C-alpha positions as CSV (number, residue, x, y, z in Angstrom):
1,M,54.3,73.9,85.2
2,T,51.1,75.2,86.8
3,E,51.1,77.2,89.9
4,N,49.8,74.2,91.8
5,E,52.5,71.9,90.5
6,I,55.1,74.5,91.5
7,A,53.6,74.9,95.0
8,K,53.8,71.2,95.5
9,Q,57.5,71.3,94.8
10,V,58.0,74.3,97.2
11,V,56.1,72.6,100.0
12,D,58.1,69.4,99.5
13,A,61.4,71.3,99.6
14,A,60.3,73.2,102.7
15,Y,59.3,70.0,104.4
16,N,62.7,68.4,103.6
17,L,64.5,71.5,104.8
18,H,62.5,71.7,108.0
19,C,63.2,68.0,108.7
20,A,66.9,68.5,108.3
21,L,67.2,71.7,110.3
22,G,64.1,72.1,112.4
23,P,62.7,75.4,113.7
24,G,64.5,78.3,115.3
25,L,66.8,79.7,112.6
26,L,66.6,83.2,111.1
27,E,64.3,83.8,108.1
28,H,67.2,84.7,105.9
29,I,68.8,81.3,106.4
30,Y,65.6,79.4,105.4
31,E,65.3,81.7,102.4
32,V,68.8,80.9,101.1
33,L,68.5,77.2,101.8
34,L,65.0,76.9,100.2
35,E,66.3,78.7,97.1
36,H,69.1,76.1,97.0
37,E,66.7,73.2,97.4
38,L,64.4,74.5,94.6
39,K,67.2,75.1,92.2
40,K,68.5,71.5,92.8
41,R,65.0,70.5,91.5
42,G,65.6,72.5,88.3
43,L,63.2,75.4,89.3
44,S,64.0,79.0,88.6
45,V,64.0,81.1,91.7
46,V,64.5,84.8,92.2
47,R,65.0,86.2,95.7
48,Q,64.3,89.7,97.1
49,V,62.3,90.7,94.1
50,P,61.6,94.4,93.9
51,V,58.0,95.2,93.1
52,P,57.2,98.8,92.0
53,I,54.0,100.5,93.2
54,V,52.3,103.3,91.3
55,Y,50.6,105.8,93.5
56,D,49.3,109.3,92.6
57,E,50.7,108.7,89.1
58,I,54.2,108.3,90.6
59,R,56.1,105.0,90.1
60,F,58.0,103.9,93.2
61,E,60.5,101.4,91.9
62,E,61.5,99.6,95.1
63,A,58.4,100.1,97.2
64,L,58.5,96.5,98.4
65,R,60.5,93.3,98.1
66,L,59.1,89.8,97.7
67,D,61.1,87.1,99.5
68,M,61.0,84.7,96.5
69,I,59.2,84.1,93.2
70,V,59.4,80.5,91.8
71,E,59.1,79.9,88.1
72,E,57.9,83.5,87.7
73,K,54.5,82.3,89.0
74,V,54.4,81.5,92.7
75,V,55.2,84.1,95.5
76,V,56.9,82.6,98.6
77,E,56.9,84.6,101.8
78,I,59.1,83.1,104.5
79,K,58.7,83.7,108.2
80,S,60.3,82.3,111.3
81,V,58.1,83.7,114.0
82,E,56.4,82.4,117.2
83,N,52.9,82.9,115.7
84,L,51.7,84.1,112.4
85,H,49.6,87.3,112.6
86,P,46.7,87.9,110.3
87,K,48.7,90.8,108.8
88,H,51.1,88.3,107.4
89,K,48.4,86.8,105.2
90,K,47.2,90.3,104.2
91,Q,50.8,91.0,103.2
92,V,51.0,88.1,100.9
93,I,47.6,88.9,99.3
94,S,48.9,92.4,98.7
95,Y,52.1,91.1,97.2
96,L,50.1,88.8,94.8
97,R,47.9,91.7,93.7
98,L,50.8,94.2,93.2
99,A,53.0,91.6,91.4
100,D,50.1,90.3,89.4
101,K,50.6,86.7,90.5
102,R,47.9,84.2,91.3
103,L,49.3,81.9,94.0
104,G,51.4,82.6,97.1
105,L,52.7,80.5,99.9
106,L,53.3,81.8,103.4
107,I,55.7,79.5,105.2
108,N,56.5,79.8,108.9
109,F,59.5,77.6,109.6
110,N,59.2,78.2,113.3
111,E,56.7,75.5,113.8
112,D,57.3,72.1,115.3
113,K,55.5,70.5,112.3
114,I,56.1,72.5,109.1
115,K,52.6,71.5,107.8
116,D,51.2,73.8,110.5
117,G,53.3,76.6,109.2
118,I,52.2,76.6,105.5
119,T,49.4,78.8,104.3
120,R,48.3,78.8,100.6
121,L,46.8,82.2,99.4
122,V,45.3,82.9,96.0
123,N,44.6,85.9,93.8
124,R,42.2,85.0,91.0
125,L,43.6,81.4,90.7
126,P,41.0,79.2,89.1
127,E,40.0,76.0,90.9
128,S,41.7,72.9,89.5
């Protein structure tokens, strides 16, 4: 599957989850349930993925953790906040660069309409 095909599955699963539960739950709950939805679709999902950072020739093994990587290609960062801040997008871009991935989805489940809470971010992903 391509990154874009995976992203379509993630967005659809997030939509179904949001329709069933709505906004207002904790991020961790959406993370666990989104993992379940994606695995039901046959996708591989890894949560709380440690990403090392090399700085000053020192490797820091657990410098950061990604919420989720789907099919080893798409980074998913989950939020449940009143408003996304520009730093949230910068966070995902940094995750993509450091994890050497090309597509990320920032999903804020605390929106009345989930479509307003989904942001697609790329790192060297060719146009399709």
